Steps between C-alpha positions, in 0.01 A plus 500: 500500500307250700168674459540545126525116468154439668180434325213750537311298770808488723563866445152568617566282808814697563302828485248365746774379732665838509196738494200281610316609191447336162366819337695717266591834645277790387782656288620158362773249592771756441384684811545193728801570724641197686785549742742206558692490823768256601392277790794298625714239325360153494401239244243373759283811535214586280422839355240706682309824438343788676204547270400844641828633361550277200825401666665169409739361770744282315783302661831492318513155350812306389369478132231610259371142494443508879319841466276349236413198719432708817290751317292227341457331833392840663253572223345142526465530874399868513764558772 
């Protein structure tokens, strides 16, 4: 839901954040597999990623709005 509402540039930043690559996969975007793993429960923590595994570590936030804010902050800072 959150990703669908992003513009194309921010979606590209998200892919770079999770995979460390801004290139389209050889077989197309449909082949890109991203795993999301819960990483604690805190509105203060930022999302992080293991780019080698395309693994997004995402804390459980209190609301979708907090998720949007923390994700935007992580993308801006390249955390």
